[in-house]
GUTORDREN-960290 format. One line per 2 residues: number of its first residue (from 0); for each residue x negated, y negated, z of C-alpha. Coordinates in pm, 1 decimal. Each point is the difference from the previous one (the first is absolute). Layout:
<kedrens>
NUM = X/Y/Z ~ ...
</kedrens>
This chain:
<kedrens>
0 = -3189.5/1415.3/-1295.1 ~ 82.5/-187.7/319.0
2 = 372.8/48.6/47.8 ~ 19.8/-295.3/237.3
4 = -120.4/-236.2/-272.6 ~ 209.7/147.4/-279.3
6 = 279.2/-260.5/0.0 ~ -246.2/-287.3/27.2
8 = -197.1/143.3/-291.2 ~ 306.8/5.2/-225.1
10 = 100.5/-351.0/105.3 ~ -349.5/-131.9/-72.3
12 = 12.7/141.1/-353.9 ~ 342.1/-152.7/-60.9
14 = -105.0/-343.6/124.9 ~ -213.4/-30.8/-313.8
16 = 304.1/53.2/-223.8 ~ 173.2/-316.8/-123.6
18 = 334.3/175.9/-28.8 ~ 48.1/59.3/371.5
20 = 105.6/-279.6/229.2 ~ -13.2/65.0/374.3
22 = 9.9/298.7/233.4 ~ 360.4/93.0/-76.9
24 = -78.4/61.8/-367.9 ~ -322.0/181.2/89.1
26 = 198.0/234.1/222.2 ~ 264.1/58.0/-266.6
28 = -270.1/78.7/-256.5 ~ -173.8/235.4/239.4
30 = 320.0/182.1/89.8 ~ 117.7/109.6/-344.3
32 = -348.5/134.7/-75.0 ~ -12.5/187.1/331.8
34 = 349.8/135.4/-59.6 ~ -105.0/160.3/-329.0
36 = -309.1/151.8/164.0 ~ 205.6/139.1/290.5
38 = 275.3/125.2/-232.2 ~ -252.4/182.2/-218.8
40 = -144.1/172.5/309.4 ~ 351.3/104.0/105.1
42 = 69.2/135.0/-348.9 ~ -308.3/219.5/28.8
44 = 152.6/147.2/317.4 ~ 340.3/51.9/-163.2
46 = -162.0/170.2/-299.7 ~ -183.0/236.9/234.5
48 = 316.1/87.0/190.8 ~ 227.7/22.3/-304.4
50 = -137.9/137.8/-325.8 ~ 310.1/-131.4/-180.0
52 = -48.2/-358.4/117.7 ~ 15.0/-252.0/-285.0
54 = -99.6/-361.4/50.6 ~ 245.2/-273.4/-95.7
56 = -300.8/-205.2/-114.6 ~ -108.9/57.2/-362.8
58 = -344.5/158.5/-11.4 ~ -193.1/-303.2/-130.7
60 = 132.5/-216.6/288.4 ~ -86.4/235.7/285.7
62 = -274.8/-146.6/218.8 ~ -239.0/290.0/-61.0
64 = 14.1/-55.9/-375.9 ~ -71.7/-372.9/-24.4
66 = -129.7/-135.0/332.4 ~ -280.7/243.8/78.6
68 = -342.7/-109.2/-126.4 ~ -194.4/313.0/-99.1
70 = -314.0/-210.1/-58.2 ~ -9.4/102.8/-367.0
72 = 50.5/-350.5/-136.5 ~ 361.4/70.3/-103.2
74 = 185.1/-149.3/300.4 ~ 242.1/-279.3/-84.7
76 = -132.2/-340.3/106.3 ~ 10.5/-366.1/-98.5
78 = 266.3/-106.1/-249.9 ~ 81.9/360.7/-90.0
80 = 89.2/76.4/361.4 ~ 210.0/-316.6/32.2
82 = 187.9/78.7/-321.3 ~ 66.3/355.7/119.6
84 = 126.1/-107.8/343.6 ~ 206.2/-301.6/-109.3
86 = 148.2/125.8/-325.7 ~ 19.3/376.2/44.6
88 = -27.7/120.7/362.6 ~ 249.1/-234.8/165.4
90 = 235.7/23.1/-298.0 ~ -7.5/381.2/13.9
92 = 78.7/8.9/373.9 ~ 286.9/-245.8/-32.2
94 = 152.2/206.3/-282.8 ~ -22.0/341.5/168.9
96 = 322.0/194.7/-54.6 ~ 176.9/102.1/320.1
98 = 344.9/142.1/74.6 ~ 196.7/143.1/289.8
100 = -209.9/319.1/-13.4 ~ -337.1/-175.3/26.1
102 = -158.6/68.4/342.9 ~ -72.3/-299.9/219.3
104 = -374.5/64.3/-10.1 ~ 13.0/-75.1/-373.9
106 = 257.4/-278.0/10.3 ~ -233.3/-200.6/222.8
108 = -253.4/-33.5/-283.1 ~ 247.0/-202.3/-205.0
110 = 142.7/-201.9/287.9 ~ -350.5/-77.9/126.3
112 = -83.1/-184.7/-320.9 ~ 332.8/-168.7/-73.0
114 = -108.3/-337.9/139.6 ~ -377.7/33.6/27.6
116 = -265.7/-157.8/-219.3 ~ -368.3/14.0/-82.6
118 = -144.8/-337.6/97.0 ~ -362.8/61.4/-91.1
120 = -128.7/-162.3/-318.0 ~ -353.8/134.9/2.5
122 = -7.6/361.2/-120.5 ~ -354.4/55.2/126.4
124 = 100.1/-101.0/353.6 ~ 311.7/216.0/-28.4
126 = -223.5/295.1/-88.5 ~ -212.3/-72.0/309.2
128 = 311.4/7.4/221.7 ~ 120.4/326.9/-157.2
130 = -342.5/160.6/40.6 ~ -9.3/-101.6/367.4
132 = 342.0/156.3/56.5 ~ -115.5/314.7/-177.9
134 = -269.3/45.9/263.2 ~ 274.9/90.2/247.0
136 = 36.9/373.4/42.9 ~ 326.5/162.9/106.7
138 = -119.9/357.7/-2.1 ~ -3.2/45.2/375.9
140 = 196.2/-120.2/299.9 ~ -277.7/-217.0/142.7
142 = -38.2/-203.2/-317.3 ~ 374.9/-46.9/-24.9
144 = 17.9/-103.7/363.6 ~ -279.9/-249.9/-64.1
146 = 198.8/-139.0/-290.2 ~ 294.2/-40.1/235.8
148 = -220.7/-233.9/204.2 ~ -91.9/-192.4/-315.9
150 = 365.7/-26.9/-88.9 ~ 81.1/-134.3/345.6
152 = -266.9/-267.6/-54.7 ~ 177.8/-103.8/-320.9
154 = 332.5/-22.3/183.2 ~ -148.5/-210.6/279.0
156 = -150.6/-237.5/-254.1 ~ 354.9/-80.0/-109.5
158 = 45.6/-198.8/320.3 ~ -227.0/-274.8/-130.1
160 = 111.2/22.0/-363.4 ~ 261.2/-274.9/-11.3
162 = 362.1/110.6/-24.3 ~ -112.5/361.5/-47.3
164 = -40.6/12.8/380.0 ~ 373.9/43.2/39.5
166 = -31.6/359.8/-116.4 ~ -232.0/114.4/279.6
168 = 102.0/65.4/360.1 ~ -296.8/53.2/235.6
170 = -53.0/369.5/63.8 ~ 13.9/-50.1/376.7
172 = 356.2/-129.6/-34.3 ~ 120.0/279.5/-229.6
174 = -159.8/264.3/222.9 ~ 154.3/-142.7/317.9
176 = 349.9/-23.2/-146.2 ~ -22.5/348.9/-148.3
178 = -128.1/157.0/320.3 ~ 285.0/-155.2/198.7
180 = 259.6/131.1/-247.2 ~ -175.7/340.8/-10.9
182 = 107.3/150.7/-335.1 ~ 29.8/377.1/-20.2
184 = -69.2/234.9/-288.8 ~ 327.5/57.9/-181.6
186 = 122.5/-355.3/52.1 ~ 29.3/-240.5/-292.3
188 = -199.9/-323.4/37.3 ~ 53.4/-316.4/-203.5
190 = -130.9/-351.2/-57.4 ~ 206.8/-209.6/-242.2
192 = -270.0/-265.3/-50.8 ~ -295.5/231.2/40.4
194 = -279.7/-222.7/-130.5 ~ -318.6/204.4/-4.0
196 = 155.4/284.8/200.6 ~ -136.7/-74.8/347.5
198 = 302.4/127.1/192.8 ~ 29.9/307.6/-217.4
200 = -365.8/94.4/50.5 ~ 30.5/-55.9/376.3
202 = 295.4/239.7/-1.6 ~ -187.0/252.8/-213.9
204 = -287.7/3.5/249.0 ~ 241.7/107.9/271.1
206 = 177.7/253.6/-221.3 ~ -329.1/150.4/-121.1
208 = -76.7/115.7/354.3 ~ 331.3/189.2/1.4
210 = -71.5/199.9/-318.4 ~ -59.3/368.1/81.9
212 = 117.7/196.4/-304.5 ~ 27.0/-24.2/-378.1
214 = 371.1/-73.2/44.7 ~ -88.8/-283.8/238.3
216 = -229.6/-143.5/-267.8 ~ 288.1/-3.8/-248.1
218 = 215.8/-183.8/252.7 ~ -286.1/-244.1/67.0
220 = -29.7/-73.3/-372.3 ~ 360.6/-119.8/-19.6
222 = 20.3/-185.7/331.5 ~ -51.4/-361.5/-106.0
224 = 185.7/-241.2/-226.2 ~ -98.1/-350.7/-97.3
226 = 119.4/-286.8/-216.8 ~ -217.6/-291.6/-107.8
228 = 103.2/-291.6/-217.9 ~ -340.1/-125.8/-116.2
230 = -246.0/175.7/-227.6 ~ -327.8/-29.0/193.1
232 = 117.5/136.1/336.1 ~ 205.4/267.3/-177.9
234 = -311.0/130.6/-172.7 ~ -197.0/-24.1/324.5
236 = 267.4/200.8/179.7 ~ 22.6/271.7/-266.1
238 = -378.9/43.1/9.0 ~ 12.7/4.2/379.3
240 = 254.9/282.8/-7.4 ~ -209.5/204.4/-245.6
242 = -298.4/-37.7/232.5 ~ 215.4/138.5/281.6
244 = 80.7/307.9/-212.5 ~ 356.2/-107.1/-77.8
246 = 2.1/145.9/-351.1 ~ 347.0/-126.3/-91.9
248 = 15.9/-338.6/173.9 ~ 352.3/-142.2/-0.4
250 = -109.9/-362.6/-19.6 ~ 249.0/-195.9/-208.3
252 = -94.9/-319.7/-186.1 ~ 314.3/-202.9/62.6
254 = 176.9/-253.0/223.4 ~ 178.1/176.9/286.7
256 = 248.3/-285.1/33.8 ~ 143.4/34.8/-350.8
258 = 249.0/273.4/85.8 ~ 329.1/-61.7/178.1
260 = -44.1/123.9/357.1 ~ 359.6/125.9/7.7
262 = -86.1/255.7/-269.0 ~ -248.5/193.6/214.2
264 = 96.3/355.0/91.0 ~ -133.6/231.6/270.8
266 = -253.2/138.1/-248.4 ~ -146.9/-351.2/-33.0
268 = -70.4/-28.9/372.5 ~ -315.1/83.5/196.9
270 = -93.8/134.2/343.2 ~ -275.8/-255.0/55.3
272 = -43.4/-348.0/-148.2 ~ -320.1/-196.6/57.5
274 = -29.8/-345.6/-154.4 ~ -159.8/-339.7/-11.2
276 = 249.9/-171.4/-232.2 ~ -112.4/-305.2/-197.8
278 = 110.8/-317.3/176.6 ~ 4.1/-369.6/-75.2
280 = 132.9/73.1/-348.2 ~ 344.1/-11.2/-154.3
282 = 190.3/211.1/-248.6 ~ 218.2/-105.7/-294.0
284 = 377.2/-11.2/45.9 ~ 36.6/316.2/-207.5
286 = -184.3/189.3/276.4 ~ 194.5/-151.3/287.9
288 = 332.0/126.9/-137.4 ~ -126.0/352.2/68.1
290 = 73.3/-68.1/368.0 ~ 325.9/-67.8/185.5
292 = 82.3/-371.7/6.8 ~ -83.4/-51.1/367.9
294 = -345.0/163.9/-40.0 ~ -114.0/-210.2/-296.5
296 = -307.6/-186.8/116.1 ~ -244.8/-228.8/-176.6
298 = -286.1/176.1/185.0 ~ -139.6/313.1/-166.3
300 = -85.3/166.2/332.8 ~ 363.8/-29.8/110.5
302 = 121.0/176.6/-313.0 ~ -249.8/281.1/52.1
304 = 112.9/47.2/359.6 ~ 357.6/38.3/-125.1
306 = -121.5/245.6/-263.1 ~ -174.6/205.1/268.5
308 = 321.3/22.0/200.0 ~ 182.2/136.5/-304.3
310 = -272.8/254.7/-78.4 ~ -80.6/140.6/344.9
312 = 142.1/344.6/74.0 ~ 202.6/76.0/309.2
314 = -248.4/87.4/274.6 ~ -259.7/-181.2/-212.6
316 = -269.9/-231.3/137.0 ~ -141.0/-323.5/-133.6
318 = -284.2/-239.6/77.4 ~ 3.0/-330.9/-187.0
320 = -218.2/-312.7/10.0 ~ 204.7/-320.3/6.7
322 = -108.3/-367.4/25.2 ~ 89.7/-213.7/301.6
324 = 270.3/-177.5/-198.9 ~ 218.0/309.5/13.1
326 = -13.6/9.4/379.4 ~ 103.0/-359.1/65.5
328 = 209.0/-50.0/-315.5 ~ 368.8/-60.6/61.7
330 = 118.6/-85.7/-349.3 ~ 301.6/199.0/-115.9
332 = -189.4/267.8/-193.9 ~ -257.3/67.6/273.5
334 = 268.9/23.4/266.4 ~ 200.0/241.9/-216.4
336 = -307.8/217.0/-64.0 ~ -91.8/7.3/370.0
338 = 361.0/68.9/96.2 ~ 3.2/302.1/-232.9
340 = -337.2/112.1/135.2 ~ 114.1/-12.0/365.0
342 = 346.4/143.3/-60.8 ~ -81.8/289.4/-234.7
344 = -362.9/73.0/92.8 ~ -201.3/30.4/317.4
346 = -258.3/-280.5/2.5 ~ -193.7/133.6/296.8
348 = -331.6/-189.0/-26.2 ~ -140.7/-326.0/-135.3
350 = -378.8/-43.2/7.4 ~ -124.7/-358.8/-38.6
352 = -335.4/0.5/-183.0 ~ -287.0/-253.7/24.7
354 = 21.6/-288.6/-246.1 ~ -276.9/83.0/-246.8
356 = 40.6/374.0/-56.4 ~ 38.9/-72.8/-372.6
358 = -258.2/-277.8/-26.9 ~ -130.3/-133.4/-231.1
360 = 303.6/81.9/-216.5 ~ 243.5/-158.4/245.0
362 = 6.5/-127.0/359.0 ~ 376.4/32.8/40.4
364 = 70.1/190.2/321.6 ~ 148.8/345.0/-45.4
366 = 180.4/264.3/203.3 ~ 76.0/369.5/-23.9
368 = 358.8/120.4/34.7 ~ 41.8/364.5/102.7
370 = 350.3/139.5/-42.8 ~ 186.6/317.8/-74.3
372 = 338.8/91.4/-139.7 ~ 224.8/204.9/229.3
374 = 211.8/284.6/-130.3 ~ 315.5/-193.6/80.5
376 = 95.1/-344.1/120.2 ~ 327.2/-139.7/131.9
378 = 135.6/-321.0/-149.1 ~ -6.7/-276.3/261.0
380 = -258.4/185.0/208.5 ~ -358.0/-84.4/-103.0
382 = -231.1/294.0/-70.3 ~ -273.7/-204.9/167.6
384 = 46.3/-14.0/377.2 ~ -330.5/-165.2/90.3
386 = -310.8/-126.4/-177.3 ~ -353.8/-16.6/130.3
388 = -225.9/-289.1/-103.2 ~ -376.8/32.3/32.5
390 = -265.3/-262.2/-76.8 ~ -330.8/132.8/-130.6
392 = -258.0/-254.3/116.7 ~ -329.9/-61.5/-174.1
394 = -268.5/235.3/130.4 ~ -278.7/-125.1/224.6
396 = -288.0/-138.0/-201.0 ~ 223.6/-91.1/-295.3
398 = 128.2/-349.3/-71.9 ~ 126.1/111.7/-338.5
400 = -36.2/283.5/-250.0 ~ -207.1/-36.8/-316.4
402 = -171.8/202.4/-272.7 ~ -301.4/48.6/226.2
404 = 212.3/64.2/311.8 ~ 311.3/177.0/-131.3
406 = 282.4/133.0/208.8 ~ -62.4/360.5/107.6
408 = 232.6/271.2/126.1 ~ -162.7/-30.0/343.6
410 = 148.0/-350.6/28.4 ~ 341.9/167.0/19.2
412 = -110.9/215.1/297.0 ~ 183.9/-216.9/259.3
414 = 320.6/25.9/-203.5 ~ -38.6/376.4/-35.8
416 = -54.3/41.1/373.8 ~ 299.7/-221.8/79.4
418 = 214.4/188.0/-255.8 ~ -20.5/324.0/198.0
420 = 99.8/-144.5/338.3 ~ 185.9/-323.3/-57.4
422 = 0.3/-262.3/272.4 ~ 78.1/-369.2/1.6
424 = -312.4/-219.1/8.6 ~ -13.5/-366.4/97.0
426 = -326.5/-195.1/-10.0 ~ -22.3/-357.8/130.7
428 = 380.3/-28.8/-12.1 ~ 8.4/106.9/-366.1
430 = 161.5/328.9/-105.3 ~ -237.5/235.7/-178.0
432 = 238.0/297.2/3.6 ~ 368.5/-10.5/84.2
434 = 314.9/199.5/-60.8 ~ 320.1/-178.9/-104.6
436 = 351.9/138.5/3.5 ~ 169.9/-35.4/-337.0
438 = 265.5/-230.6/150.3 ~ -272.9/-248.6/88.6
440 = -125.9/-1.2/-358.4 ~ 348.8/-41.0/-145.4
442 = 58.1/-293.7/237.6 ~ -309.6/-164.3/-149.6
444 = 165.7/22.7/-344.2 ~ -265.2/261.1/-86.0
446 = -290.0/-237.5/52.9 ~ -248.0/267.8/107.9
448 = -311.7/-216.5/18.5 ~ -98.3/147.7/336.3
450 = -329.8/86.6/174.4 ~ -181.6/-238.9/-231.9
452 = -351.5/-134.8/38.4 ~ -41.5/-266.7/273.4
454 = -231.4/-301.3/-22.0 ~ -56.3/44.1/-370.0
456 = -223.4/-251.9/-168.0 ~ 140.1/-170.7/-305.2
458 = -138.6/173.5/-305.5 ~ -80.0/-144.5/-338.9
460 = 198.4/203.2/-249.7 ~ -32.9/10.0/-376.2
462 = 251.2/-223.7/-183.2 ~ 197.5/306.1/-111.9
464 = 18.7/144.3/353.7 ~ 83.1/-340.7/148.4
466 = 286.8/-53.8/-244.0 ~ 134.5/351.1/66.7
468 = -17.0/-55.3/376.3 ~ 179.0/-335.3/-17.9
470 = 268.1/139.3/-230.3 ~ 69.5/281.6/246.5
472 = 19.5/-241.8/293.8 ~ 222.0/-243.8/-189.7
474 = 241.3/276.4/-100.3 ~ 13.7/121.8/359.5
476 = 62.6/-349.5/141.5 ~ 267.9/-73.8/-259.7
478 = 174.9/325.8/87.4 ~ -11.7/-82.7/373.3
480 = 141.9/-348.5/-64.3 ~ 281.2/142.3/-215.2
482 = 86.3/256.3/266.9 ~ 8.3/-261.0/278.6
484 = 214.1/-236.2/-210.3 ~ 251.5/278.0/-62.7
486 = 18.7/73.2/374.0 ~ 51.8/-370.1/79.6
488 = 271.1/-30.9/-267.2 ~ 178.4/301.7/147.4
490 = -7.0/-158.0/347.2 ~ 134.6/-328.0/-136.6
492 = 257.9/173.4/-213.7 ~ -136.1/-154.1/-315.4
494 = 97.3/183.9/-318.6 ~ -276.1/52.7/-256.0
</kedrens>
């Protein structure tokens, strides 16, 4: 079987099924089937290593006992297969009994199917998909590595699958951010909106090179922690972790914002946090009350940045993707969040990224904030003393990134070179890299829209992106007007 054509082959089969509508549903269908295949292969390993291992899955629902076609004419297919999957298999997984003693590697079977569905309506086509998946062999490292490439193809296809694209951050971006933060074996690494697990896998690649002993492998296995709100990316992430030999993946199916941030203890904090929080969305009022009054924002990304500040350990490091609106925003919540960031944390670097890194999902311009949390800070004396801003320009030969010309890690090479020996750069009277003292940034009312892109052409945004951009700008302008009016009233002695 040609591994390169595997995903396309599955998609072509599913296109003939009337129950599936669009790429997003095709991906979701593909993923739960692949998960069961991968999980069954992992269970074979666990059974070999532990003769007392007992599967949480009842025997008749284990992949090996219903999905494998032995070519004897007895394999489930057609209406019988549909009835089994819809009325027995999914029901059995959703009703699995778990308690506080159930290991995470078994809990994930239940959580993986809590909000997933079988969309296919043609049992013969479903059998064809299952048979194709069964052709994959996990018996040796090379085959598993090849499947990792297939899996990456599935993740990339999310970028053009409607709203599902929000769950995938280009691998070049996750690798760059992770390499700059440089996680070490023994450190705890988290992503509170982990999507498909891109940041966690980038971190695991670095940690894997540090594993030398059996003890190191145990530490590696418990290094990463993720939370994902939505079912599809959660299942993608869990499968991703299993493929990276994380046998007990701590990937929680939940909303990270639903706990009061003031309740977090030291044991809830992490050494390294890597994130691309969802942005452009809003949370219900019941979520906002989990944050101090001054930090309650209508922008999801703002709330996540506050969450990160509450969950980063002392001496911890973070790298977070944030939309432009956070940089120039001067509404009350954004100013309060930035004030906390500068006063209690060391925001040492802001990297401005090209506009279409996340195209076609969104063309909203994004930035990477790199900061750490000092052991101590003195009230009234900001932990940040200076912040570097660096603009990553589009590489030569690229007008924009696309599916056929995606962003690659090599495009970050200028930023990596600059990172080691920082100097201020000015091109055609426009700052490309510049260091600002914290007093300068405070004087700007924390408007940190600096070292931006000069001579930008006006871009045609999607209606959703355009509305989000205008809402951010309106909020910022209103906040500036309110601030100026207050200053004028003070000068005139007018009581408000």
